[in-house]
Biopython code that builds the backbone (N, CA, C, O; Angstrom):
import numpy as np
from Bio.PDB.StructureBuilder import StructureBuilder

atoms = [
    (1, "MET", "N", (0.821, -1.196, 0.000)),
    (1, "MET", "CA", (0.000, 0.000, 0.000)),
    (1, "MET", "C", (0.868, 1.265, 0.000)),
    (1, "MET", "O", (0.645, 2.176, -0.797)),
    (2, "VAL", "N", (1.857, 1.311, 0.900)),
    (2, "VAL", "CA", (2.716, 2.487, 1.007)),
    (2, "VAL", "C", (3.544, 2.651, -0.263)),
    (2, "VAL", "O", (3.757, 3.765, -0.741)),
    (3, "ARG", "N", (4.006, 1.523, -0.800)),
    (3, "ARG", "CA", (4.786, 1.598, -2.043)),
    (3, "ARG", "C", (3.942, 2.131, -3.193)),
    (3, "ARG", "O", (4.421, 2.934, -3.993)),
    (4, "SER", "N", (2.724, 1.702, -3.278)),
    (4, "SER", "CA", (1.849, 2.193, -4.350)),
    (4, "SER", "C", (1.654, 3.699, -4.235)),
    (4, "SER", "O", (1.710, 4.411, -5.238)),
    (5, "VAL", "N", (1.427, 4.183, -3.034)),
    (5, "VAL", "CA", (1.271, 5.622, -2.821)),
    (5, "VAL", "C", (2.558, 6.337, -3.210)),
    (5, "VAL", "O", (2.520, 7.396, -3.836)),
    (6, "TYR", "N", (3.697, 5.758, -2.837)),
    (6, "TYR", "CA", (4.993, 6.350, -3.178)),
    (6, "TYR", "C", (5.161, 6.435, -4.695)),
    (6, "TYR", "O", (5.554, 7.480, -5.215)),
    (7, "TYR", "N", (4.870, 5.354, -5.401)),
    (7, "TYR", "CA", (5.028, 5.354, -6.863)),
    (7, "TYR", "C", (4.103, 6.381, -7.518)),
    (7, "TYR", "O", (4.513, 7.094, -8.434)),
    (8, "TYR", "N", (2.869, 6.454, -7.052)),
    (8, "TYR", "CA", (1.942, 7.430, -7.629)),
    (8, "TYR", "C", (2.355, 8.865, -7.288)),
    (8, "TYR", "O", (2.155, 9.773, -8.095)),
    (9, "ALA", "N", (2.923, 9.071, -6.114)),
    (9, "ALA", "CA", (3.424, 10.405, -5.758)),
    (9, "ALA", "C", (4.596, 10.791, -6.656)),
    (9, "ALA", "O", (4.680, 11.926, -7.125)),
    (10, "VAL", "N", (5.503, 9.837, -6.894)),
    (10, "VAL", "CA", (6.640, 10.096, -7.791)),
    (10, "VAL", "C", (6.131, 10.411, -9.194)),
    (10, "VAL", "O", (6.620, 11.339, -9.839)),
    (11, "MET", "N", (5.157, 9.645, -9.668)),
    (11, "MET", "CA", (4.618, 9.898, -11.009)),
    (11, "MET", "C", (3.956, 11.271, -11.075)),
    (11, "MET", "O", (4.121, 11.986, -12.063)),
    (12, "PHE", "N", (3.216, 11.644, -10.046)),
    (12, "PHE", "CA", (2.549, 12.946, -10.039)),
    (12, "PHE", "C", (3.564, 14.087, -10.056)),
    (12, "PHE", "O", (3.435, 15.028, -10.840)),
    (13, "ILE", "N", (4.566, 14.000, -9.193)),
    (13, "ILE", "CA", (5.570, 15.064, -9.108)),
    (13, "ILE", "C", (6.344, 15.189, -10.414)),
    (13, "ILE", "O", (6.553, 16.299, -10.904)),
    (14, "THR", "N", (6.769, 14.067, -10.981)),
    (14, "THR", "CA", (7.528, 14.137, -12.238)),
    (14, "THR", "C", (6.641, 14.611, -13.383)),
    (14, "THR", "O", (7.112, 15.305, -14.283)),
    (15, "LEU", "N", (5.377, 14.247, -13.358)),
    (15, "LEU", "CA", (4.463, 14.718, -14.397)),
    (15, "LEU", "C", (4.285, 16.233, -14.315)),
    (15, "LEU", "O", (4.266, 16.911, -15.342)),
    (16, "VAL", "N", (4.157, 16.761, -13.113)),
    (16, "VAL", "CA", (4.044, 18.213, -12.936)),
    (16, "VAL", "C", (5.312, 18.905, -13.431)),
    (16, "VAL", "O", (5.241, 19.945, -14.085)),
    (17, "MET", "N", (6.471, 18.327, -13.118)),
    (17, "MET", "CA", (7.737, 18.904, -13.590)),
    (17, "MET", "C", (7.796, 18.913, -15.117)),
    (17, "MET", "O", (8.220, 19.900, -15.719)),
    (18, "MET", "N", (7.372, 17.820, -15.738)),
    (18, "MET", "CA", (7.419, 17.740, -17.202)),
    (18, "MET", "C", (6.424, 18.698, -17.846)),
    (18, "MET", "O", (6.718, 19.275, -18.893)),
    (19, "ILE", "N", (5.265, 18.876, -17.245)),
    (19, "ILE", "CA", (4.290, 19.831, -17.784)),
    (19, "ILE", "C", (4.849, 21.249, -17.697)),
    (19, "ILE", "O", (4.739, 22.020, -18.650)),
    (20, "GLY", "N", (5.443, 21.593, -16.566)),
    (20, "GLY", "CA", (6.075, 22.906, -16.425)),
    (20, "GLY", "C", (7.185, 23.107, -17.439)),
    (20, "GLY", "O", (7.316, 24.187, -18.014)),
    (21, "GLY", "N", (7.986, 22.074, -17.664)),
    (21, "GLY", "CA", (9.045, 22.155, -18.669)),
    (21, "GLY", "C", (8.490, 22.316, -20.068)),
    (21, "GLY", "O", (9.044, 23.062, -20.876)),
    (22, "ALA", "N", (7.395, 21.619, -20.365)),
    (22, "ALA", "CA", (6.795, 21.727, -21.696)),
    (22, "ALA", "C", (6.241, 23.128, -21.941)),
    (22, "ALA", "O", (6.362, 23.665, -23.042)),
    (23, "VAL", "N", (5.636, 23.713, -20.920)),
    (23, "VAL", "CA", (5.125, 25.084, -21.053)),
    (23, "VAL", "C", (6.279, 26.050, -21.288)),
    (23, "VAL", "O", (6.193, 26.924, -22.151)),
    (24, "ALA", "N", (7.352, 25.896, -20.529)),
    (24, "ALA", "CA", (8.512, 26.779, -20.684)),
    (24, "ALA", "C", (9.164, 26.600, -22.053)),
    (24, "ALA", "O", (9.598, 27.579, -22.661)),
    (25, "VAL", "N", (9.238, 25.365, -22.545)),
    (25, "VAL", "CA", (9.801, 25.114, -23.878)),
    (25, "VAL", "C", (8.941, 25.792, -24.939)),
    (25, "VAL", "O", (9.469, 26.389, -25.877)),
    (26, "ALA", "N", (7.629, 25.706, -24.799)),
    (26, "ALA", "CA", (6.740, 26.364, -25.762)),
    (26, "ALA", "C", (6.944, 27.877, -25.747)),
    (26, "ALA", "O", (6.935, 28.512, -26.801)),
    (27, "MET", "N", (7.126, 28.449, -24.579)),
    (27, "MET", "CA", (7.361, 29.892, -24.492)),
    (27, "MET", "C", (8.692, 30.266, -25.133)),
    (27, "MET", "O", (8.791, 31.295, -25.802)),
    (28, "ASN", "N", (9.717, 29.440, -24.933)),
    (28, "ASN", "CA", (11.011, 29.721, -25.551)),
    (28, "ASN", "C", (10.961, 29.558, -27.063)),
    (28, "ASN", "O", (11.659, 30.268, -27.786)),
    (29, "MET", "N", (10.151, 28.638, -27.541)),
    (29, "MET", "CA", (10.002, 28.484, -28.993)),
    (29, "MET", "C", (9.364, 29.738, -29.588)),
    (29, "MET", "O", (9.748, 30.169, -30.676)),
    (30, "THR", "N", (8.406, 30.319, -28.895)),
    (30, "THR", "CA", (7.809, 31.554, -29.408)),
    (30, "THR", "C", (8.817, 32.694, -29.387)),
    (30, "THR", "O", (8.782, 33.564, -30.258)),
    (31, "ASP", "N", (9.717, 32.704, -28.401)),
    (31, "ASP", "CA", (10.777, 33.718, -28.393)),
    (31, "ASP", "C", (11.721, 33.547, -29.576)),
    (31, "ASP", "O", (12.251, 34.529, -30.096)),
    (32, "LEU", "N", (11.932, 32.308, -30.001)),
    (32, "LEU", "CA", (12.773, 32.073, -31.180)),
    (32, "LEU", "C", (12.068, 32.498, -32.459)),
    (32, "LEU", "O", (12.684, 33.085, -33.348)),
    (33, "VAL", "N", (10.782, 32.203, -32.552)),
    (33, "VAL", "CA", (10.025, 32.514, -33.765)),
    (33, "VAL", "C", (9.731, 34.010, -33.867)),
    (33, "VAL", "O", (9.891, 34.609, -34.930)),
    (34, "ALA", "N", (9.303, 34.601, -32.765)),
    (34, "ALA", "CA", (8.956, 36.030, -32.757)),
    (34, "ALA", "C", (9.685, 36.707, -31.604)),
    (34, "ALA", "O", (9.103, 36.900, -30.537)),
    (35, "PRO", "N", (10.950, 37.071, -31.803)),
    (35, "PRO", "CA", (11.713, 37.671, -30.702)),
    (35, "PRO", "C", (11.185, 39.053, -30.319)),
    (35, "PRO", "O", (10.472, 39.699, -31.085)),
    (36, "THR", "N", (11.549, 39.479, -29.133)),
    (36, "THR", "CA", (11.163, 40.802, -28.651)),
    (36, "THR", "C", (11.818, 41.860, -29.529)),
    (36, "THR", "O", (13.025, 41.799, -29.763)),
    (37, "PRO", "N", (11.052, 42.822, -30.016)),
    (37, "PRO", "CA", (11.643, 43.827, -30.916)),
    (37, "PRO", "C", (12.593, 44.766, -30.181)),
    (37, "PRO", "O", (12.537, 44.912, -28.960)),
    (38, "TYR", "N", (13.457, 45.390, -30.954)),
    (38, "TYR", "CA", (14.402, 46.375, -30.427)),
    (38, "TYR", "C", (13.652, 47.689, -30.293)),
    (38, "TYR", "O", (13.135, 48.206, -31.284)),
    (39, "TYR", "N", (13.583, 48.239, -29.089)),
    (39, "TYR", "CA", (12.702, 49.371, -28.828)),
    (39, "TYR", "C", (13.304, 50.751, -29.053)),
    (39, "TYR", "O", (12.558, 51.705, -29.273)),
    (40, "MET", "N", (14.613, 50.891, -29.007)),
    (40, "MET", "CA", (15.194, 52.223, -29.152)),
    (40, "MET", "C", (15.075, 52.684, -30.601)),
    (40, "MET", "O", (15.527, 51.995, -31.515)),
    (41, "SER", "N", (14.473, 53.838, -30.806)),
    (41, "SER", "CA", (14.331, 54.372, -32.159)),
    (41, "SER", "C", (15.641, 55.027, -32.583)),
    (41, "SER", "O", (16.518, 55.283, -31.758)),
    (42, "PHE", "N", (15.758, 55.293, -33.875)),
    (42, "PHE", "CA", (16.971, 55.938, -34.376)),
    (42, "PHE", "C", (17.134, 57.317, -33.761)),
    (42, "PHE", "O", (18.248, 57.734, -33.444)),
    (43, "HIS", "N", (16.032, 58.019, -33.595)),
    (43, "HIS", "CA", (16.082, 59.355, -32.993)),
    (43, "HIS", "C", (16.651, 59.280, -31.568)),
    (43, "HIS", "O", (17.504, 60.086, -31.195)),
    (44, "ASP", "N", (16.177, 58.315, -30.780)),
    (44, "ASP", "CA", (16.690, 58.146, -29.413)),
    (44, "ASP", "C", (18.166, 57.766, -29.424)),
    (44, "ASP", "O", (18.952, 58.275, -28.626)),
    (45, "TYR", "N", (18.534, 56.868, -30.333)),
    (45, "TYR", "CA", (19.933, 56.440, -30.447)),
    (45, "TYR", "C", (20.821, 57.634, -30.792)),
    (45, "TYR", "O", (21.919, 57.783, -30.256)),
    (46, "LYS", "N", (20.332, 58.468, -31.683)),
    (46, "LYS", "CA", (21.084, 59.653, -32.101)),
    (46, "LYS", "C", (21.255, 60.613, -30.924)),
    (46, "LYS", "O", (22.335, 61.169, -30.725)),
    (47, "MET", "N", (20.200, 60.806, -30.153)),
    (47, "MET", "CA", (20.265, 61.708, -29.001)),
    (47, "MET", "C", (21.255, 61.195, -27.949)),
    (47, "MET", "O", (22.014, 61.978, -27.377)),
    (48, "VAL", "N", (21.248, 59.896, -27.699)),
    (48, "VAL", "CA", (22.174, 59.314, -26.722)),
    (48, "VAL", "C", (23.611, 59.502, -27.182)),
    (48, "VAL", "O", (24.478, 59.839, -26.375)),
    (49, "ASN", "N", (23.874, 59.289, -28.461)),
    (49, "ASN", "CA", (25.236, 59.433, -28.978)),
    (49, "ASN", "C", (25.683, 60.884, -29.010)),
    (49, "ASN", "O", (26.875, 61.155, -28.860)),
    (50, "GLN", "N", (24.783, 61.811, -29.199)),
    (50, "GLN", "CA", (25.161, 63.223, -29.221)),
    (50, "GLN", "C", (25.448, 63.747, -27.818)),
    (50, "GLN", "O", (26.163, 64.737, -27.663)),
    (51, "GLU", "N", (24.902, 63.100, -26.800)),
    (51, "GLU", "CA", (25.119, 63.539, -25.426)),
    (51, "GLU", "C", (26.509, 63.193, -24.919)),
    (51, "GLU", "O", (26.991, 63.807, -23.967)),
    (52, "ARG", "N", (27.151, 62.228, -25.535)),
    (52, "ARG", "CA", (28.502, 61.841, -25.115)),
    (52, "ARG", "C", (29.482, 62.956, -25.472)),
    (52, "ARG", "O", (29.545, 63.406, -26.616)),
    (53, "GLU", "N", (30.228, 63.382, -24.488)),
    (53, "GLU", "CA", (31.183, 64.464, -24.724)),
    (53, "GLU", "C", (32.560, 63.878, -25.015)),
    (53, "GLU", "O", (32.887, 62.780, -24.566)),
    (54, "GLY", "N", (33.353, 64.614, -25.763)),
    (54, "GLY", "CA", (34.709, 64.183, -26.059)),
    (54, "GLY", "C", (34.817, 63.305, -27.285)),
    (54, "GLY", "O", (35.922, 62.903, -27.652)),
    (55, "GLU", "N", (33.712, 62.995, -27.928)),
    (55, "GLU", "CA", (33.753, 62.170, -29.137)),
    (55, "GLU", "C", (33.651, 63.056, -30.368)),
    (55, "GLU", "O", (33.159, 64.183, -30.311)),
    (56, "ILE", "N", (34.121, 62.525, -31.461)),
    (56, "ILE", "CA", (34.037, 63.227, -32.740)),
    (56, "ILE", "C", (32.591, 63.166, -33.216)),
    (56, "ILE", "O", (31.936, 62.130, -33.104)),
    (57, "GLU", "N", (32.098, 64.278, -33.746)),
    (57, "GLU", "CA", (30.740, 64.311, -34.292)),
    (57, "GLU", "C", (30.628, 63.314, -35.440)),
    (57, "GLU", "O", (31.507, 63.237, -36.299)),
    (58, "LYS", "N", (29.560, 62.568, -35.444)),
    (58, "LYS", "CA", (29.333, 61.579, -36.492)),
    (58, "LYS", "C", (28.185, 62.041, -37.368)),
    (58, "LYS", "O", (27.271, 62.736, -36.923)),
    (59, "THR", "N", (28.258, 61.632, -38.630)),
    (59, "THR", "CA", (27.187, 61.977, -39.561)),
    (59, "THR", "C", (25.988, 61.068, -39.309)),
    (59, "THR", "O", (26.088, 60.054, -38.618)),
    (60, "ASP", "N", (24.852, 61.457, -39.886)),
    (60, "ASP", "CA", (23.651, 60.628, -39.753)),
    (60, "ASP", "C", (23.857, 59.257, -40.379)),
    (60, "ASP", "O", (23.344, 58.261, -39.868)),
    (61, "ALA", "N", (24.599, 59.194, -41.478)),
    (61, "ALA", "CA", (24.850, 57.908, -42.140)),
    (61, "ALA", "C", (25.667, 56.991, -41.230)),
    (61, "ALA", "O", (25.381, 55.797, -41.133)),
    (62, "GLN", "N", (26.679, 57.542, -40.567)),
    (62, "GLN", "CA", (27.486, 56.738, -39.650)),
    (62, "GLN", "C", (26.652, 56.273, -38.458)),
    (62, "GLN", "O", (26.746, 55.124, -38.026)),
    (63, "LEU", "N", (25.842, 57.180, -37.940)),
    (63, "LEU", "CA", (24.981, 56.822, -36.814)),
    (63, "LEU", "C", (23.959, 55.760, -37.208)),
    (63, "LEU", "O", (23.673, 54.848, -36.432)),
    (64, "MET", "N", (23.410, 55.883, -38.420)),
    (64, "MET", "CA", (22.435, 54.892, -38.891)),
    (64, "MET", "C", (23.094, 53.523, -39.040)),
    (64, "MET", "O", (22.490, 52.503, -38.708)),
    (65, "GLU", "N", (24.313, 53.498, -39.530)),
    (65, "GLU", "CA", (25.042, 52.233, -39.682)),
    (65, "GLU", "C", (25.288, 51.594, -38.306)),
    (65, "GLU", "O", (25.101, 50.389, -38.135)),
    (66, "GLU", "N", (25.705, 52.406, -37.333)),
    (66, "GLU", "CA", (25.918, 51.901, -35.975)),
    (66, "GLU", "C", (24.603, 51.434, -35.348)),
    (66, "GLU", "O", (24.566, 50.427, -34.641)),
    (67, "TYR", "N", (23.535, 52.171, -35.613)),
    (67, "TYR", "CA", (22.216, 51.817, -35.080)),
    (67, "TYR", "C", (21.757, 50.461, -35.624)),
    (67, "TYR", "O", (21.265, 49.621, -34.870)),
    (68, "GLU", "N", (21.919, 50.254, -36.922)),
    (68, "GLU", "CA", (21.527, 48.975, -37.524)),
    (68, "GLU", "C", (22.388, 47.836, -36.996)),
    (68, "GLU", "O", (21.893, 46.730, -36.778)),
    (69, "LEU", "N", (23.678, 48.100, -36.789)),
    (69, "LEU", "CA", (24.571, 47.091, -36.220)),
    (69, "LEU", "C", (24.142, 46.746, -34.793)),
    (69, "LEU", "O", (24.158, 45.581, -34.398)),
    (70, "GLU", "N", (23.766, 47.753, -34.038)),
    (70, "GLU", "CA", (23.292, 47.537, -32.667)),
    (70, "GLU", "C", (21.996, 46.725, -32.659)),
    (70, "GLU", "O", (21.807, 45.862, -31.801)),
    (71, "GLN", "N", (21.112, 47.000, -33.606)),
    (71, "GLN", "CA", (19.874, 46.217, -33.717)),
    (71, "GLN", "C", (20.185, 44.749, -34.002)),
    (71, "GLN", "O", (19.595, 43.857, -33.392)),
    (72, "GLU", "N", (21.099, 44.502, -34.917)),
    (72, "GLU", "CA", (21.470, 43.123, -35.253)),
    (72, "GLU", "C", (22.097, 42.416, -34.053)),
    (72, "GLU", "O", (21.807, 41.248, -33.793)),
    (73, "ARG", "N", (22.953, 43.127, -33.327)),
    (73, "ARG", "CA", (23.561, 42.545, -32.124)),
    (73, "ARG", "C", (22.491, 42.176, -31.101)),
    (73, "ARG", "O", (22.541, 41.108, -30.491)),
    (74, "GLU", "N", (21.534, 43.065, -30.923)),
    (74, "GLU", "CA", (20.465, 42.817, -29.953)),
    (74, "GLU", "C", (19.614, 41.615, -30.375)),
    (74, "GLU", "O", (19.232, 40.802, -29.534)),
    (75, "LYS", "N", (19.316, 41.501, -31.666)),
    (75, "LYS", "CA", (18.546, 40.345, -32.155)),
    (75, "LYS", "C", (19.310, 39.051, -31.932)),
    (75, "LYS", "O", (18.734, 38.049, -31.510)),
    (76, "ALA", "N", (20.613, 39.072, -32.218)),
    (76, "ALA", "CA", (21.440, 37.878, -32.023)),
    (76, "ALA", "C", (21.501, 37.498, -30.544)),
    (76, "ALA", "O", (21.459, 36.317, -30.198)),
    (77, "MET", "N", (21.598, 38.493, -29.684)),
    (77, "MET", "CA", (21.647, 38.229, -28.246)),
    (77, "MET", "C", (20.317, 37.648, -27.760)),
    (77, "MET", "O", (20.311, 36.715, -26.957)),
    (78, "GLU", "N", (19.203, 38.183, -28.231)),
    (78, "GLU", "CA", (17.883, 37.658, -27.849)),
    (78, "GLU", "C", (17.712, 36.218, -28.322)),
    (78, "GLU", "O", (17.177, 35.377, -27.599)),
    (79, "ARG", "N", (18.164, 35.946, -29.525)),
    (79, "ARG", "CA", (18.076, 34.583, -30.060)),
    (79, "ARG", "C", (18.922, 33.621, -29.227)),
    (79, "ARG", "O", (18.487, 32.511, -28.918)),
    (80, "GLN", "N", (20.127, 34.050, -28.868)),
    (80, "GLN", "CA", (20.998, 33.205, -28.057)),
    (80, "GLN", "C", (20.400, 32.954, -26.678)),
    (80, "GLN", "O", (20.492, 31.845, -26.152)),
    (81, "ARG", "N", (19.791, 33.975, -26.095)),
    (81, "ARG", "CA", (19.115, 33.803, -24.798)),
    (81, "ARG", "C", (17.966, 32.804, -24.905)),
    (81, "ARG", "O", (17.776, 31.966, -24.024)),
    (82, "ALA", "N", (17.205, 32.902, -25.991)),
    (82, "ALA", "CA", (16.067, 31.991, -26.177)),
    (82, "ALA", "C", (16.545, 30.551, -26.339)),
    (82, "ALA", "O", (15.942, 29.630, -25.788)),
    (83, "ILE", "N", (17.626, 30.352, -27.092)),
    (83, "ILE", "CA", (18.169, 29.001, -27.273)),
    (83, "ILE", "C", (18.683, 28.465, -25.943)),
    (83, "ILE", "O", (18.448, 27.305, -25.604)),
    (84, "ASN", "N", (19.381, 29.306, -25.194)),
    (84, "ASN", "CA", (19.910, 28.901, -23.894)),
    (84, "ASN", "C", (18.776, 28.504, -22.951)),
    (84, "ASN", "O", (18.856, 27.471, -22.287)),
    (85, "SER", "N", (17.737, 29.306, -22.890)),
    (85, "SER", "CA", (16.591, 28.995, -22.031)),
    (85, "SER", "C", (15.857, 27.751, -22.511)),
    (85, "SER", "O", (15.365, 26.965, -21.701)),
    (86, "LEU", "N", (15.783, 27.573, -23.815)),
    (86, "LEU", "CA", (15.131, 26.391, -24.374)),
    (86, "LEU", "C", (15.836, 25.121, -23.916)),
    (86, "LEU", "O", (15.187, 24.154, -23.515)),
    (87, "LEU", "N", (17.157, 25.126, -23.975)),
    (87, "LEU", "CA", (17.918, 23.952, -23.544)),
    (87, "LEU", "C", (17.769, 23.709, -22.043)),
    (87, "LEU", "O", (17.646, 22.566, -21.604)),
    (88, "LYS", "N", (17.782, 24.776, -21.268)),
    (88, "LYS", "CA", (17.606, 24.622, -19.817)),
    (88, "LYS", "C", (16.232, 24.055, -19.490)),
    (88, "LYS", "O", (16.107, 23.186, -18.627)),
    (89, "ASN", "N", (15.208, 24.539, -20.170)),
    (89, "ASN", "CA", (13.854, 24.081, -19.873)),
    (89, "ASN", "C", (13.574, 22.697, -20.437)),
    (89, "ASN", "O", (12.710, 21.985, -19.926)),
    (90, "ALA", "N", (14.290, 22.308, -21.480)),
    (90, "ALA", "CA", (14.141, 20.947, -21.997)),
    (90, "ALA", "C", (14.613, 19.935, -20.956)),
    (90, "ALA", "O", (14.128, 18.804, -20.914)),
    (91, "ALA", "N", (15.554, 20.345, -20.123)),
    (91, "ALA", "CA", (16.020, 19.463, -19.051)),
    (91, "ALA", "C", (14.897, 19.142, -18.074)),
    (91, "ALA", "O", (14.900, 18.078, -17.454)),
    (92, "TRP", "N", (13.923, 20.066, -17.928)),
    (92, "TRP", "CA", (12.787, 19.814, -17.042)),
    (92, "TRP", "C", (11.861, 18.739, -17.603)),
    (92, "TRP", "O", (10.976, 18.250, -16.900)),
    (93, "ILE", "N", (12.059, 18.376, -18.851)),
    (93, "ILE", "CA", (11.291, 17.277, -19.445)),
    (93, "ILE", "C", (12.127, 16.005, -19.447)),
    (93, "ILE", "O", (11.641, 14.931, -19.092)),
    (94, "VAL", "N", (13.381, 16.135, -19.848)),
    (94, "VAL", "CA", (14.250, 14.969, -20.040)),
    (94, "VAL", "C", (14.644, 14.318, -18.713)),
    (94, "VAL", "O", (14.635, 13.091, -18.610)),
    (95, "ILE", "N", (14.986, 15.105, -17.711)),
    (95, "ILE", "CA", (15.473, 14.531, -16.452)),
    (95, "ILE", "C", (14.388, 13.766, -15.688)),
    (95, "ILE", "O", (14.670, 12.655, -15.238)),
    (96, "PRO", "N", (13.164, 14.284, -15.512)),
    (96, "PRO", "CA", (12.160, 13.518, -14.763)),
    (96, "PRO", "C", (11.556, 12.339, -15.539)),
    (96, "PRO", "O", (10.948, 11.453, -14.939)),
    (97, "LEU", "N", (11.720, 12.324, -16.854)),
    (97, "LEU", "CA", (11.089, 11.279, -17.672)),
    (97, "LEU", "C", (11.475, 9.862, -17.244)),
    (97, "LEU", "O", (10.579, 9.034, -17.081)),
    (98, "PRO", "N", (12.762, 9.532, -17.052)),
    (98, "PRO", "CA", (13.078, 8.159, -16.633)),
    (98, "PRO", "C", (12.476, 7.798, -15.277)),
    (98, "PRO", "O", (12.060, 6.657, -15.072)),
    (99, "PHE", "N", (12.423, 8.749, -14.352)),
    (99, "PHE", "CA", (11.820, 8.476, -13.045)),
    (99, "PHE", "C", (10.332, 8.174, -13.191)),
    (99, "PHE", "O", (9.801, 7.292, -12.517)),
    (100, "PHE", "N", (9.666, 8.911, -14.075)),
    (100, "PHE", "CA", (8.244, 8.676, -14.323)),
    (100, "PHE", "C", (8.028, 7.282, -14.915)),
    (100, "PHE", "O", (7.145, 6.545, -14.477)),
    (101, "VAL", "N", (8.836, 6.930, -15.909)),
    (101, "VAL", "CA", (8.685, 5.629, -16.579)),
    (101, "VAL", "C", (8.941, 4.488, -15.599)),
    (101, "VAL", "O", (8.188, 3.514, -15.572)),
    (102, "ILE", "N", (9.991, 4.599, -14.800)),
    (102, "ILE", "CA", (10.307, 3.539, -13.832)),
    (102, "ILE", "C", (9.193, 3.403, -12.798)),
    (102, "ILE", "O", (8.768, 2.290, -12.490)),
    (103, "ALA", "N", (8.721, 4.515, -12.263)),
    (103, "ALA", "CA", (7.648, 4.465, -11.262)),
    (103, "ALA", "C", (6.372, 3.897, -11.868)),
    (103, "ALA", "O", (5.642, 3.162, -11.203)),
    (104, "ARG", "N", (6.098, 4.233, -13.123)),
    (104, "ARG", "CA", (4.893, 3.714, -13.787)),
    (104, "ARG", "C", (4.975, 2.201, -13.955)),
    (104, "ARG", "O", (4.001, 1.489, -13.714)),
    (105, "ARG", "N", (6.139, 1.718, -14.369)),
    (105, "ARG", "CA", (6.305, 0.264, -14.540)),
    (105, "ARG", "C", (6.147, -0.462, -13.211)),
    (105, "ARG", "O", (5.470, -1.487, -13.130)),
    (106, "ARG", "N", (6.768, 0.069, -12.186)),
    (106, "ARG", "CA", (6.694, -0.594, -10.875)),
    (106, "ARG", "C", (5.281, -0.530, -10.299)),
    (106, "ARG", "O", (4.833, -1.485, -9.665)),
    (107, "ALA", "N", (4.583, 0.565, -10.507)),
    (107, "ALA", "CA", (3.207, 0.676, -10.007)),
    (107, "ALA", "C", (2.290, -0.280, -10.752)),
    (107, "ALA", "O", (1.393, -0.871, -10.149)),
    (108, "SER", "N", (2.502, -0.441, -12.057)),
    (108, "SER", "CA", (1.646, -1.364, -12.815)),
    (108, "SER", "C", (1.940, -2.811, -12.431)),
    (108, "SER", "O", (1.031, -3.641, -12.435)),
    (109, "ARG", "N", (3.189, -3.128, -12.100)),
    (109, "ARG", "CA", (3.525, -4.486, -11.644)),
    (109, "ARG", "C", (2.872, -4.778, -10.295)),
    (109, "ARG", "O", (2.417, -5.897, -10.057)),
    (110, "ARG", "N", (2.825, -3.793, -9.421)),
    (110, "ARG", "CA", (2.243, -3.986, -8.090)),
    (110, "ARG", "C", (0.728, -4.183, -8.182)),
    (110, "ARG", "O", (0.134, -4.856, -7.340)),
    (111, "ASN", "N", (0.105, -3.593, -9.210)),
    (111, "ASN", "CA", (-1.347, -3.706, -9.358)),
    (111, "ASN", "C", (-1.760, -5.026, -9.983)),
    (111, "ASN", "O", (-2.925, -5.414, -9.904)),
    (112, "GLU", "N", (-0.826, -5.711, -10.597)),
    (112, "GLU", "CA", (-1.188, -6.980, -11.264)),
    (112, "GLU", "C", (-1.371, -8.114, -10.305)),
    (112, "GLU", "O", (-1.674, -9.232, -10.721)),
]
sb = StructureBuilder()
sb.init_structure("model")
sb.init_model(0)
sb.init_chain("A")
sb.init_seg("    ")
for serial, (resi, resn, name, xyz) in enumerate(atoms, 1):
    if name == "N":
        sb.init_residue(resn, " ", resi, " ")
    sb.init_atom(name, np.array(xyz, "f"), 0.0, 1.0, " ", f" {name:<3s}", serial, name[0])
structure = sb.get_structure()
């Protein structure tokens, strides 16, 4: 009796962990498909760069090139964060899975 309760408790806990991991993986997949946009406008970027003292004045073309480069860097960083989180959250599915399978087999053997 106690063993059966133990096996079902293990299955419940691991199932909850796997469901949480699956939800987190789905959220990370959406971050990969539709990443968070870069919010700083060119006008804001230009104002921030003009406030820095001691630098050589840059033309709008140079600032636009730097702004686009900064946008690309930010997109790459967001993508890397999403991949990193995806792998971490996949562990919440992979690690409890063997415990769930073993507990399920043992619980079904005890019921026979």
